[in-house]
Backbone as a ProteinNet text record, in pm:
[ID]
protein_1_A
[PRIMARY]
MIWDRARKLVKRHMAGPPADPRVLKAMKEANTEARKQNELLYDIRWELKQQRKYLEGFRAYASTAMFAEIRAFTEAQQLGFEETMRRVADNRLSLARFGDGELKLMLRPQYNLRFQPWSARLAGDLRAVLTMDGFDPDRLLVGFPYTFRDVHWTSVWQDIWPEVKPLLNPIVPYGTSHVSRPIYFSHLGRRGVELWRDVWDGQDISIVTGEGSRFHLEPALFGNTRSIDFVYSTATDAYADLPRLMRELEDADPGRLYLFALGPAGTLAAAWLSQRGRWAIDMGHISESWANVFAGGAWPEELEVVRK
[TERTIARY]
8750.8	8883.2	8957.7	9049.5	9119.3	9202.2	9257	9339.1	9252.4	9133.1	9042.2	8999.4	8969.5	8927.2	9038.3	9160.7	9273.8	9299.9	9289.4	9314.7	9213.3	9087.6	8983.7	9002.9	9038.2	9057	9179.8	9285.7	9406	9377.5	9301.1	9266.3	9183.8	9088.7	9005.5	9088.7	9184	9270.1	9357.6	9407	9493.5	9418	9286.6	9206.6	9147.3	9153.1	9088.7	9186.4	9135.4	9221.7	9310.9	9428.1	9522.3	9480.2	9552.3	9542.6	9405.1	9339.5	9211.9	9241.2	9187.8	9218.1	9181.8	9077.4	9038.8	9145.1	9206.1	9313.6	9433	9469.9	9583.8	9558.2	9436.2	9402.8	9406.6	9350.2	9348.7	9490.2	9576.4	9714.5	9787.2	9760.3	9823.2	9778.1	9647.2	9594.8	9652	9664.7	9720.8	9865.9	9942.9	10083.2	10094	10005.3	10005.9	9974.3	9873.1	9834.3	9947	10014.7	10125.1	10238.6	10267.5	10372.6	10335.3	10207.8	10162.4	10174.9	10137.6	10147.2	10291.8	10380.2	10522.1	10579.8	10540	10587.9	10538.8	10412.1	10357.4	10431.6	10457	10529.8	10671.8	10734.1	10868.4	10866.9	10767.1	10756.2	10734.4	10649.4	10623.1	10750.1	10820.4	10944	11046.7	11058.9	11153.9	11115.8	10987.6	10942	10969.1	10946.3	10972.5	11121.8	11206.6	11350.6	11390.1	11332.3	11363.9	11318.7	11199.9	11150.3	11239.3	11286.1	11373.4	11504.9	11561.4	11683.7	11661.4	11546	11515.2	11503.3	11431.2	11412.7	11544.3	11631.1	11760.5	11844.9	11840	11914.4	11861.7	11730.4	11670.2	11703.6	11698.3	11730.6	11875.7	11966.5	12107.2	12129	12063.4	12079	12022.2	11903.3	11836.5	11911.8	11991.1	12060.5	12207.9	12253.3	12395.7	12446.1	12374.6	12419.8	12419	12316	12307.1	12423.6	12452.6	12561.9	12696.8	12709.4	12833.2	12852.9	12745.7	12754.2	12789.3	12725.2	12754	12898.4	12944.2	13082.7	13181.5	13150.9	13240.3	13252.6	13140.9	13145.7	13223.9	13192.1	13256.5	13406.3	13447.3	13590.2	13665.4	13598.4	13664.6	13661.1	13554.3	13535.1	13505.8	13474.1	13436.6	13551.9	13573.5	13674.8	13619.6	13707.4	13666.4	13645.8	13612.9	13587	13704.8	13822.1	13938.4	13983.9	13983.9	14028.2	13931.4	13802.5	13705.1	13738.5	13763.5	13792	13924.3	14024.2	14153.4	14141	14064.5	14045.8	13976.4	13874	13800.1	13891.4	13970.5	14055.8	14176.6	14246.8	14372.9	14350.3	14244.3	14218.8	14108.6	14060.2	13950.8	13835.2	13796.8	13685.1	13552.9	13455.9	13319.7	13265.2	13168.6	13113.3	12961.2	12902.1	12755.7	12717.8	12646.8	12622.4	12483.5	12479.3	12354	12331.2	12213.9	12169	12048.2	11980.7	11864	11753.8	11743.2	11640.8	11661.7	11786	11815	11795.8	11838.4	11824.6	11677.6	11597	11454.6	11382.3	11418.3	11359.6	11393	11510.6	11556.1	11482.5	11447.5	11398.8	11251.8	11191.3	11055.7	10958.7	10885.7	10788.2	10692	10667.4	10577.1	10633.6	10762.6	10824.5	10858.5	10818.4	10840.4	10918.1	11011.9	11069.7	10981.5	10994.6	10906.1	10935.5	11055.3	11090.2	11114.3	11101.6	11126.7	11034.8	10931.6	10844.3	10911.6	10864.7	10916.2	10869.5	10953.4	10911.7	10994.3	10942	11013.3	11144.6	11144.2	11266.9	11372	11329	11422.3	11485.1	11403.3	11454.8	11556.6	11527.8	11619.6	11749.8	11741.6	11863.5	11951.9	11891.1	11969.1	12035.8	11964.9	12020.8	12144.9	12139.3	12253.2	12376.5	12356.7	12470.9	12526.9	12441.4	12489.8	12569.5	12525	12595.2	12713	12730.1	12835.7	12819.2	12695.9	12665.9	12687.8	12799	12830.3	12911.5	12958.3	13034.7	13179.6	13270.2	13413.6	13461.5	13513.5	13560.6	13681.3	13744.9	13853.5	13801.4	13672.4	13610.6	13505.1	13441.5	13328.8	13350.9	13327.1	13324.3	13181.2	13122.1	12986.9	12995.7	12918.4	12917.5	12811.7	12852.4	12762.5	12751.8	12634.9	12617.6	12714.9	12745.6	12816.3	12727.3	12787.7	12707.6	12668.1	12561.9	12503	12433.7	12428	12357.9	12249.6	12200	12092.6	11958.3	11851.3	11720.3	11677.1	11694.8	11651.3	11723.9	11857.3	11933.1	11923.7	11910	11889.6	11761.1	11656.6	11531.3	11550	11626.1	11651.8	11725.9	11835.1	11914.2	11834	11754.6	11674.6	11574.3	11527.8	11429.9	11494.2	11611.7	11662.3	11792.8	11869.1	11999.7	11993.3	11898.3	11896.9	11885.9	11824.3	11812.8	11929.3	11989.6	12104.6	12228.4	12249.8	12372.1	12406.5	12313.5	12350.9	12372.2	12335.5	12354	12492.3	12563.2	12692.8	12797	12868.6	12969.1	13089.8	13124.5	13230	13371.6	13389.7	13526.4	13561.3	13475.1	13506.8	13500.2	13578.7	13566.8	13446.5	13390.9	13284.2	13333.6	13293.3	13325.5	13224	13237.2	13142	13051.4	12922.6	12826	12822.5	12850.1	12827.9	12940.3	13023.2	13128.1	13073.3	12946.7	12887.7	12775.6	12780.6	12679.1	12741.2	12658.8	12713.8	12812.8	12791.4	12881.7	13024.8	13041.1	13174.7	13245.6	13177.3	13238.7	13256.7	13166.1	13182.5	13306.5	13331.4	13445.6	13577.9	13580.5	13707.5	13730.3	13625.9	13641.6	13694.8	13787.9	13842.5	13918.1	13972.5	14040.6	13942.5	13818.3	13716.9	13686.4	13684.2	13662.6	13775.9	13899.7	14014.9	14016.4	13973.3	13969.1	13872	13758.8	13666.6	13725.8	13788.3	13847.1	13957.8	14027.6	14129.6	14069.4	13946.2	13881.5	13868	13819.4	13791.3	13885.4	13999.5	14095.1	14135.7	14108.7	14143.7	14062.3	13952.3	13871.7	13759	13720.5	13596.2	13485.5	13386.5	13283.2	13145.1	13059.7	12918.7	12836.9	12752.4	12667.4	12530	12487.2	12360.9	12262.6	12157	12061	11922.3	11823.4	11686.1	11659.5	11576.7	11537.6	11473.5	11528.8	11473.4	11508.6	11602	11635.8	11706.2	11717.9	11778.6	11930.8	11991.6	12137.7	12199.2	12305.6	12377.2	12527.6	12600.1	12745.9	12808.5	12860.3	12926.5	13071.9	13112.1	13249.7	13356.2	13329.1	13428.2	13458.5	13364.1	13383.4	13430.6	13365.7	13384.3	13469	13533.9	13606.7	13733.5	13779.3	13904.5	13883	13759.5	13736	13779.6	13802.5	13838.3	13714.4	13611.5	13486.3	13371.7	13252.6	13133	13016.9	12947.6	12819.6	12716.2	12591	12481.5	12407.8	12364.8	12276.7	12155.8	12033.8	11915.2	11830.2	11779.3	11677.4	11551.8	11461.4	11340.7	11366.2	11297.7	11316.6	11258.3	11154.2	11094.5	11086.8	11093.5	11093.7	11197.2	11319.4	11427.3	11457.2	11422.3	11445.9	11371	11250.4	11172.9	11239	11320.1	11387.1	11525.3	11569.5	11705.7	11734.4	11644.1	11676.3	11713.2	11635.6	11668.1	11797.1	11812.5	11931	12057.8	12054.7	12173.2	12212.4	12116	12149.7	12220.6	12171.7	12235	12376.9	12396.5	12529	12626.6	12577.7	12665.3	12714.2	12637.3	12678.2	12763.4	12775.9	12849.8	12999.9	13076.6	13222.7	13267.9	13338.3	13381.4	13492	13554.3	13664	13620.4	13492.3	13445	13418.1	13420.8	13380.1	13233.2	13150.4	13006.6	12970.4	12906.8	12868.1	12715.9	12661.3	12516.3	12460.1	12357.7	12273.6	12131.7	12099	11977.3	11912.2	11941.5	11878.8	11918	11829.3	11860.7	11895.1	11837.5	11872.4	12018.5	12071.3	12212.9	12302.4	12259	12332.2	12347.5	12236.1	12237.7	12315.9	12294.1	12360.1	12511.7	12560	12704.9	12760.6	12688.1	12733.8	12731.2	12624.4	12611.7	12716.4	12747.1	12851.6	12987.7	13010.9	13139.6	13156	13046.5	13053.4	13095.6	13073	13105.5	13237.7	13316.5	13448.5	13448.8	13336.5	13330.4	13358.9	13395.7	13417.7	13295.3	13224.9	13098.2	13085.7	13040.4	13031.2	12893.1	12830.2	12704.2	12738.3	12718.9	12761.2	12644.8	12521.1	12404.2	12398.3	12373	12349.1	12478.9	12582.3	12712.1	12713.4	12654	12655.4	12573	12456.2	12371.8	12438.6	12511.5	12582	12695.9	12767.4	12871.4	12810	12697.5	12633.1	12584.4	12535.6	12488.1	12600.3	12719	12830.5	12904.9	12930.8	13016.6	12941.7	12813.8	12740.4	12609.1	12588.9	12467.2	12340.7	12353.2	12236.4	12149.4	12033.6	11938.6	11989.8	11937.4	11964.8	11913.1	11989.3	11950	11806.1	11757.2	11622.1	11513.4	11551.3	11453	11423.6	11505.6	11487.5	11390.5	11329.9	11238.4	11316.6	11249.2	11313.4	11349	11259.9	11284.3	11285.7	11349.4	11354.5	11217.6	11185.3	11058.8	11073.4
4961.2	4966.5	4835	4807.1	4679.2	4665.9	4779.8	4775.3	4742	4799.5	4770.4	4624	4575	4435.8	4341.8	4372.6	4286.8	4289.6	4407	4419.5	4338.1	4344.9	4271.2	4120.6	4078.2	3935	3882.5	3962.5	3921.3	3910.3	4004.9	4002.5	3878.5	3848.2	3730.5	3604	3605.7	3489.4	3463.6	3567.9	3552	3490.9	3512.8	3461.1	3324.2	3281.8	3156.9	3055.6	2956.7	2851.8	2906.8	2847.1	2897.6	2863.3	2924.7	2893.3	2919.6	3024.5	3064.2	3119.1	3061.8	3108.2	3254.6	3300.5	3440.5	3535.5	3494.6	3575.9	3581.8	3465.6	3461.2	3544.3	3537.8	3615.4	3765.5	3803.4	3945.1	3998.5	3914.8	3957.3	3974.2	3883.6	3893.8	4021	4048.6	4169.3	4295.3	4290	4405.5	4430.6	4322.4	4336.9	4393.7	4346	4397	4546.4	4585.5	4726.4	4811.1	4757.2	4830.2	4853.2	4751.4	4768.2	4876.2	4875.3	4977.1	5117.6	5130.8	5261.8	5306.7	5213	5248.3	5289.7	5218.2	5254.4	5393.6	5422.9	5554.4	5663.7	5640.7	5739.5	5758.8	5650.2	5660.9	5746.6	5723.6	5801.9	5949.9	5978.9	6118.3	6183.7	6109	6162.5	6190.7	6098.8	6118.3	6240.6	6257.4	6371.6	6502.6	6503.8	6624.9	6658.6	6557.5	6581.6	6641.2	6588.3	6640.7	6786	6816.5	6953.8	7046.6	6996.1	7078.4	7107.9	7007.2	7030.6	7136.5	7126.9	7223.9	7364	7375.7	7507.1	7563.3	7476	7521.7	7572.6	7500.1	7545.2	7677.2	7691.3	7815	7930.8	7904.6	8008.8	8054.1	7957.5	7992.4	8074	8033.4	8105.3	8246.9	8258.1	8387.9	8485.8	8434.6	8522.8	8543.6	8492	8499.3	8642.9	8727.8	8866.2	8940.4	8915.6	8982.5	8942.4	8812.8	8768.8	8816.4	8835.5	8892.1	9034.3	9110.7	9247.1	9244.3	9156.2	9146.8	9103.6	9006.2	8959.3	9070.4	9150.6	9261.5	9358.5	9384.1	9473	9408	9282.9	9220.6	9202	9167.8	9150.2	9282.3	9390.9	9521.3	9586.3	9564.2	9646	9570.6	9441.9	9372.3	9291.4	9306	9228.5	9089.6	8991.4	8856.2	8842.4	8721.4	8696.3	8739.4	8685.3	8709.3	8854.5	8913.1	9051.3	9146	9115.8	9196.6	9197.8	9080.5	9070.4	9138.1	9125.8	9189.3	9341.1	9394.5	9540.1	9588.4	9516.5	9556	9553.9	9447.2	9433.5	9526.8	9529	9603.6	9754.5	9796.1	9939.7	9992.1	9904.6	9941.2	10005.7	9940.9	9990.6	9942.6	10030.5	9988.2	9912.8	9825.3	9742.1	9748.8	9790	9794.8	9699.7	9592.9	9486.4	9498.5	9471.6	9464	9319.9	9267.2	9138.9	9161.6	9054.3	9071.6	9149.1	9134	9207.7	9357.5	9401.7	9545.6	9601.5	9526.4	9574.3	9585.8	9488.8	9495	9603.9	9621.9	9732.2	9866.8	9876.9	10000.7	10028.4	9922.6	9938.8	9904.2	9831.1	9782.8	9838.8	9944	10000.8	9893.4	9900.4	9808.3	9667.6	9647.6	9518.5	9515.2	9409.5	9399.4	9273	9286.4	9169.9	9134.3	9013.9	8974.6	9053.7	9112.3	9189.8	9337.3	9376.1	9515.7	9559.6	9640.2	9689.8	9798.2	9810	9910.2	10049.8	10149.1	10288.8	10365.3	10475.8	10555.8	10609.4	10647.7	10700.1	10590.5	10471.5	10358.6	10332.1	10331	10307.8	10414.9	10540	10648.6	10640.3	10603.5	10591.1	10477	10365.8	10253.9	10292.6	10366.6	10409.5	10497	10586	10674.5	10594.5	10489.3	10407.8	10329.3	10266.9	10187.2	10272.3	10393.1	10481.3	10553.1	10535.9	10604.1	10755.4	10801.3	10943.3	11004.9	11078.5	11140.5	11054.8	10939.5	10848.4	10841.1	10819.1	10819.6	10676.6	10642.6	10505.7	10467.3	10564.1	10531.6	10491.9	10507.8	10468.9	10359.5	10354.2	10262.2	10175.2	10046.7	9951.6	9899.7	9915.8	9865.7	9725.9	9634.6	9497	9475.3	9413.3	9376.7	9224.2	9168	9022.9	8941.4	8823.9	8722.1	8685.1	8659.5	8635	8488.1	8453.2	8321.3	8311.8	8190.3	8168.4	8062.7	8042.5	7946.1	8007.5	7930.1	7975	8101	8101.5	8218.2	8344.7	8338.7	8460.3	8501	8404.1	8441.9	8523	8479.3	8554.4	8694.2	8703.3	8833.6	8925.2	8874.1	8957.7	9001.6	8910.9	8947.2	9057.4	9056.5	9157.2	9293.4	9295.7	9424.7	9472.2	9385.3	9427.6	9551.1	9563.4	9683.9	9813.4	9806.9	9926.1	9940.9	9829.2	9834.3	9886.2	9839.5	9869.6	10018.4	10108.4	10250.2	10315.3	10246.6	10303.3	10274	10179.5	10140.5	10246.1	10287.5	10392.2	10337.2	10394.9	10336.5	10359.6	10440.6	10473.6	10421.8	10339	10283.7	10131.3	10062.9	9916.7	9878.6	9765.2	9707.6	9576.8	9550.9	9423	9317.5	9199.6	9090.9	9080.5	9097.2	9094.8	8961.5	8853.3	8720.1	8671.5	8762.2	8721.7	8675.5	8701.5	8651.6	8552.1	8490.4	8393.3	8253.4	8148.3	8012.1	7986.9	8046.5	8019.3	8062.2	8168	8215.3	8108	8055.7	7953.6	7822.6	7793.6	7673.2	7683.5	7800.4	7818.8	7824.3	7898.2	7922.8	7835.3	7770.6	7683.6	7758.4	7694.7	7754.5	7883.9	7893.2	8017.1	8134	8111.2	8215.4	8258.6	8163.6	8197.1	8284.3	8246.5	8322.4	8465	8482.3	8617.2	8706.6	8650.6	8729.9	8756.2	8656.7	8675.5	8780.5	8790.5	8894.7	9035.3	9050	9182	9233.2	9149.6	9197.1	9139.4	9088.7	9034.1	9140.2	9113.2	9206.1	9334	9341	9463.2	9462.3	9581.9	9600	9617.5	9530	9535.3	9553.5	9618.3	9632.3	9569	9475.7	9408.2	9473.7	9521.8	9592.7	9502.1	9462.8	9368.8	9398.3	9326.3	9347.8	9286	9350.4	9297.6	9160.9	9060	8925.2	8851.7	8906.4	8842.2	8708.9	8631.5	8498.9	8503.4	8621.5	8629.6	8567.5	8491.7	8437.2	8453.2	8463	8476.4	8338.2	8313.1	8186	8196.1	8117.7	8128	8105.1	8018	7992.8	8118.7	8212.5	8338.9	8448.9	8462.7	8581	8556.9	8441.5	8407.2	8486.3	8567.3	8641.5	8791.6	8834.7	8976.9	9011.2	9140.7	9181.6	9198.7	9259.1	9274.4	9284.3	9247.9	9251	9308.3	9403.6	9444.5	9449.9	9468	9466.8	9599.3	9640.6	9756	9704.6	9738	9679	9781.3	9735.4	9807.4	9720.3	9743.6	9662.2	9540.3	9431.2	9308.4	9320	9401.2	9425.6	9576	9613.3	9753.6	9835.7	9785.5	9857.9	9990.8	10003.4	10130.7	10244.6	10219.2	10322.7	10363.9	10275.5	10304.7	10367.1	10381.1	10429.3	10569	10665.8	10796.7	10786.3	10710.1	10692.1	10615.2	10506.3	10422	10499.3	10580.1	10655.5	10755.5	10816.9	10908.8	10832.8	10712.1	10631.8	10592.3	10554.1	10510.7	10627.6	10743.6	10861	10904.5	10873.9	10907.4	10798.1	10685.4	10571.8	10587.5	10495.2	10496.3	10494.1	10596.4	10598.8	10499.7	10443.2	10350.3	10206.5	10177.7	10041	10006.9	9878.6	9828.1	9790.3	9844.8	9821	9719.4	9610.6	9501.7	9493.6	9493	9498.9	9367.1	9318.8	9208.4	9263.2	9347.6	9428.1	9445.8	9356.8	9366.3	9492.5	9545.6	9667.6	9787	9792.8	9900.6	9891.7	9770	9753.1	9798.7	9777.3	9828.3	9979.7	10047	10193.7	10243.3	10182.3	10229.5	10216.3	10106.6	10090.3	10199.8	10231.7	10337.2	10473.3	10501.6	10632.3	10650.3	10544	10555.7	10581.5	10525.6	10550.2	10699.1	10768.8	10913.4	10989.2	10930.5	10993.6	10944.2	10876.7	10831.5	10707	10635.5	10511.8	10391.8	10282.7	10156.9	10070.1	10037.9	9965.7	9865.1	9745.4	9637.3	9573.7	9566.5	9494.2	9347.6	9264.7	9124.3	9028.2	9077.3	8995.7	8863.8	8754.9	8621.4	8544.3	8606.2	8539.3	8414.3	8422.4	8306	8191.4	8223.2	8119.9	8058.8	8141.4	8090.6	7997.8	8035.6	7947.5	7814.3	7820.6	7698.2	7611.7	7672.2	7597.6	7515.3	7571.2	7503.7	7409.2	7452.8	7375.3	7289.4	7316.3	7241.5	7183.3	7185.3	7127.3	7202.6	7331.3	7412.7	7444.6	7500.3	7534.9	7652	7664.2	7781.2	7904.7	8015.4	8130.7	8176.9	8183.3	8232.1	8135.8	8009.9	7915.8	7935.5	8015.4	8038.8	8154.4	8156.6	8263.5	8392.8	8506.5	8636.4	8655.2	8616.2	8629.5	8493.2	8485.5	8359.4	8326.1	8197.6	8151.8	8136.4
10042.8	9978.6	10002.3	9910.6	9918.5	10045.5	10091.5	10213.9	10335.5	10342.7	10455	10453.2	10333	10319.4	10363	10319.4	10355.5	10505.1	10563.7	10707	10788.2	10748.4	10820.5	10808.5	10685.9	10665.5	10738.6	10740.1	10813.2	10962.1	11013.9	11157	11188.7	11099.2	11120	11108.4	11015.5	10996.8	11119	11178.3	11295.2	11412.2	11416.7	11527.7	11497.1	11370.6	11332	11277.8	11208.9	11153	11042.6	11020.4	10919.6	10777.5	10684.9	10542.3	10483.6	10527.2	10466.4	10326.9	10221.6	10084.9	10062.6	10128.2	10110	10164.2	10276.8	10334.4	10240.1	10186.7	10096.7	9971.8	9920.9	9802.5	9831.9	9949.5	9986.6	10005.1	10066.2	10087	9953.9	9860.1	9728.6	9657.2	9664.6	9601	9666.3	9800	9871.3	9832.3	9818.6	9777.9	9637	9548.8	9411.8	9409.8	9486.5	9493.6	9552.5	9655.6	9718	9618.5	9535.1	9434.2	9333	9294.6	9199.8	9258.4	9386.3	9451.3	9462.4	9497.3	9508.7	9373.8	9268.8	9135.3	9095.5	9129.5	9098.5	9174.1	9303.8	9383.6	9331.2	9287	9230.8	9104.6	9020	8896.4	8926.1	9025.5	9062.7	9116	9201.2	9258.7	9149.3	9053.8	8944.2	8862.5	8834.9	8757.2	8830.3	8962.1	9039.8	9039.1	9049	9043.2	8909.3	8800.2	8668	8654.8	8708	8702.7	8785.2	8900.2	8984.3	8911.7	8844.6	8768.3	8660.2	8593.4	8488.9	8547.8	8660.1	8721.4	8773.3	8828.8	8875.9	8759.9	8648.6	8531.5	8478	8475.1	8427.2	8520.3	8652.1	8751	8734	8717.1	8701.2	8573.3	8465.7	8339.2	8349.1	8410.6	8419.5	8508.1	8601.8	8696.6	8661.1	8549.4	8513.9	8506.6	8435.1	8418.2	8551.6	8632	8761.9	8852.2	8859.7	8945.7	8893.5	8764.3	8710.5	8761.8	8769.2	8823.9	8971.8	9047.3	9190.9	9212.8	9133.6	9147.2	9114.3	9015.4	8980.2	9097.4	9165.4	9282.9	9397.1	9430.6	9546.3	9524.7	9401.2	9374.7	9383.9	9349.3	9351.3	9488.5	9566.4	9686.3	9815	9807.8	9930.7	9987.7	10117.2	10187.9	10219	10223.1	10259.8	10409.5	10453.2	10594.8	10682.9	10651.7	10739	10731.3	10612.2	10600	10669.8	10664.4	10737.7	10886	10942.4	11085.2	11120.7	11035.3	11065	11063	10968.8	10964.5	11091.4	11134.5	11254.2	11376.2	11390.8	11508.8	11503.8	11392.5	11384	11378.5	11311.5	11294.9	11386.4	11474	11566	11489.4	11380.1	11300.9	11359.2	11360.7	11391.1	11271.2	11296.2	11190.1	11193.7	11082.2	11067.5	10954.1	10987	10889.4	10825	10694	10619.8	10574.7	10610.5	10556.8	10468.1	10430.9	10345.6	10416.1	10549.1	10622.6	10617.1	10642	10637	10496.8	10396	10258.8	10218	10258.6	10224.3	10302.7	10430.4	10507	10443.5	10385.7	10324	10193.3	10119.8	9982.7	9961.2	10053.5	10031	10135.4	10101.2	10195.7	10245.9	10374.7	10443.9	10460.8	10429.1	10459.2	10608.2	10677.6	10821.8	10855.6	10947.4	11011.8	11131.1	11182	11292.6	11419.5	11429.4	11548.5	11517	11389.8	11354.3	11240.1	11271.5	11165.5	11082.4	10959.9	10866.6	10907.2	10879.2	10885	10783	10736.5	10637	10694.4	10821.1	10882.5	10895.2	10933.1	10941.2	10804.6	10699.7	10565.3	10526.4	10557.5	10524.4	10601.4	10729.4	10810.2	10760.6	10723	10669	10537.1	10454.5	10326.8	10347.9	10446	10471.9	10513.1	10592.1	10634.2	10516.7	10437.2	10324.4	10226.7	10203.2	10108.5	10172.2	10305	10380.9	10374.8	10375.4	10370.7	10508.8	10526	10653.3	10747.3	10699.9	10784.8	10736.7	10830.8	10804.6	10781.7	10663	10638.6	10723.3	10787.2	10879.5	11017.3	11037.4	11163.6	11147.5	11029.7	11009.1	10885.9	10904	10793.8	10781.9	10664.5	10640.3	10581.7	10637.9	10589.9	10483.5	10373.6	10264	10264	10227.8	10239.1	10154.8	10204.9	10127.3	10008.9	9893.4	9773.4	9762.7	9833.8	9817.3	9681.2	9628.6	9502.2	9517.5	9640.4	9660.6	9619.6	9634.6	9589.4	9662.9	9795.7	9874.2	9831	9829.7	9800.2	9653.2	9563.8	9423.8	9410.3	9481	9479.9	9538.3	9648.1	9710.6	9612.8	9552.7	9462.7	9340.6	9285.3	9168.5	9201.4	9325.2	9367.6	9390.7	9456.6	9505.9	9442.4	9374.5	9325.1	9236.4	9142.4	9058.6	9138.8	9258.5	9342.1	9439.1	9477.5	9568.5	9496.2	9376.3	9302.2	9298.4	9261.8	9254.9	9391.2	9500.8	9634.4	9691.7	9635.1	9689.8	9657.8	9761.8	9747	9669.7	9555.9	9471.8	9522.4	9625.9	9668.4	9807.7	9865.8	9997.9	9992.3	10076.5	10084.6	10170.7	10141.6	10223	10283.1	10406.3	10468.3	10429	10488.5	10467	10588.1	10566.1	10676.5	10749	10677.4	10733	10824.3	10873.4	10967.2	11102.5	11129.7	11253.8	11225.7	11108.8	11068.7	11058	11053.1	11049	10936.1	10818.1	10706.5	10737.6	10815.3	10853.9	10936.4	11039	11123.5	11047.4	10953.3	10871.7	10783.7	10727.6	10638.5	10715.1	10825.8	10894.4	11016.9	11066.6	11181.8	11303.9	11374.8	11497.7	11468.7	11349.4	11312.1	11316.5	11274.9	11280.6	11422.5	11514.3	11655.9	11706.9	11675.1	11722.8	11667	11543.5	11486.5	11563.7	11605.8	11688.2	11827	11885.3	12018.1	12014.8	11900.9	11887.4	11896.3	11852.9	11854.6	11997	12087.1	12223.2	12329.7	12287.4	12383.9	12486.1	12612.4	12719.8	12722.8	12649.4	12641.6	12745.2	12784.7	12859	12756.2	12758.8	12656	12716.8	12640.8	12675.1	12563.9	12600.9	12503.5	12505.8	12391.1	12379.7	12307.1	12375.9	12319.8	12373.4	12325.8	12370	12506.3	12583.5	12715.3	12697	12765.5	12756.5	12628.5	12549.3	12422	12446	12339.5	12350.7	12352	12337.8	12332.7	12458.1	12438.9	12553.4	12531.3	12640.8	12636.5	12619.4	12501.4	12476	12520.6	12623.4	12674.6	12568.3	12471.7	12366.8	12286.9	12283.4	12212.9	12305.8	12419.4	12504	12628.9	12635.2	12756.8	12781.3	12684.7	12702.7	12719.2	12743.7	12770	12912.5	12938.4	13074	13160.8	13105	13178.8	13079.1	13126.2	13041	13120.7	13059.5	13116.3	13004.3	13042.8	12946.6	12948.3	12829.7	12813.9	12737.2	12785.3	12725.3	12651.8	12537.4	12463.3	12465.1	12372.2	12364.3	12275.5	12304.4	12227.2	12087	12071.1	11940.4	11915.8	11788.2	11745.4	11822.4	11825.3	11893.5	11824.7	11697.4	11628.9	11698	11744.3	11812.7	11943.4	12000.2	12127.4	12107.3	11982.5	11958.4	12015	12007	12066.7	12214.1	12291.9	12434.1	12450.6	12372.8	12384.4	12350.5	12246.9	12208.3	12316.5	12381.5	12492.3	12603.9	12633.6	12738.6	12698.5	12574.6	12529.4	12519.5	12481	12472.4	12608.9	12713.8	12850.7	12914.3	12845.1	12900.8	12876.6	12929.2	12920.2	12774.3	12727.9	12587.4	12556.1	12658.2	12634.9	12614.3	12630.5	12617.3	12469.8	12440.3	12309.9	12319.1	12229.6	12232.8	12124.9	12167.3	12078.4	12072.4	11951	11933.3	11881	11949.7	11901.8	11903.8	11804.9	11811.1	11673.4	11580.1	11449.1	11374.9	11290.2	11214.2	11303.5	11422.2	11514.8	11555.5	11565.1	11595.5	11482	11359.3	11242.9	11252.4	11281.8	11289.6	11410.4	11525.5	11647.5	11636.8	11578.3	11561.2	11471.7	11363.7	11272.7	11341.9	11413.8	11479.6	11589.3	11663.5	11765.4	11702.6	11583.2	11516.9	11487	11458	11434	11559.5	11674.5	11802.5	11859.2	11774.9	11815.9	11901.2	11906.7	11985.1	11895.4	11958.9	11888.3	11910	11802.6	11813.3	11699.8	11732.6	11634.1	11640	11526.7	11512.8	11490.2	11594.7	11585.8	11567	11579.9	11549.1	11622.4	11545.4	11603	11625.1	11672.2	11674.9	11762.7	11882.7	11971.5	11914.4	11858.7	11799.2	11676.4	11600.7	11482.7	11524.8	11630.5	11684.2	11725.4	11798.1	11846.2	11730.1	11624.8	11508.8	11447	11438.3	11371.2	11465	11586.8	11676	11777.9	11799.4	11902.1	11851.1	11720.5	11665.6	11698.4	11726.4	11760.8	11640.2	11667.8	11561.5	11479.5	11358.6	11276.3	11350	11352.4	11435.4	11416	11290.6	11266.8	11312.2	11345	11393.9	11542.2	11609.9	11752.8	11775.3	11893.4	11929	11952.4	11931.2	11952	12098.9	12188.6	12332.2	12396.9	12510.7	12584.5	12640.8	12638.6	12696.8	12848.1
[MASK]
++++++++++++++++++++++++++++++++++++++++++++++++++++++++++++++++++++++++++++++++++++++++++++++++++++++++++++++++++++++++++++++++++++++++++++++++++++++++++++++++++++++++++++++++++++++++++++++++++++++++++++++++++++++++++++++++++++++++++++++++++++++++++++++++++++++++++++++++++++++++++++++++++++++++++++++++++++

């Protein structure tokens, strides 16, 4: 190849007398070839950009009607970031959040998260919470996802929205699930931190998470609580441990605020505790989300489920 030939001649030239015509010729040919390769790569890159623009336009056009339906629901029934937090704090509402993982576990048989396998009972329990079947809206606020329109979420909505839509209860408000995700802190900044601190200001709290999980107490968030203790479930398949966990929580202090970082099992446990008159919030990756926005930390899903 021309590159190998040029490299050998240059090496020989560096060790020998200067101005070898063969070296100069090889270098000229190598430069010419390099320009051709760069031009080709530029053309490929330009073509890929054009194709991406076309696909983005097609995706936006194809999803227009669907997003109009989602927007009609969210404008009529979904609370924004700040209103979600104020309802939780002022009315002592429990919060059970649904993200794409919970929605897919509910609707797609054999869909598994890396820390929570699918089961028919899990899907049925999630469905009951989303529809508010047997739950009191004066005690429980169900979180529905923020309406992202990126490639990932457009794919999610196109897959599941036709099945999600008829499950949404038309007479209750829904909160925003992403109040404990990076987008919440990006939008509200320090105000978002203060809204969370208002929830547990001076409270005795119990954090329910998986044994050995990566959850950590971020002082910027939890520094104004009165006391904190931990209750542990399993780091993976916490849903299977819920019967035991619920017995332990039902025997615990009813005056404490229970905070869950337990995936879909936390969604269910927060809802079930609300039925028993307890205050329980599914807060998910809140510390990791804070770190992502304010401390340059990794995206929550890029971290391991358990600490190394």
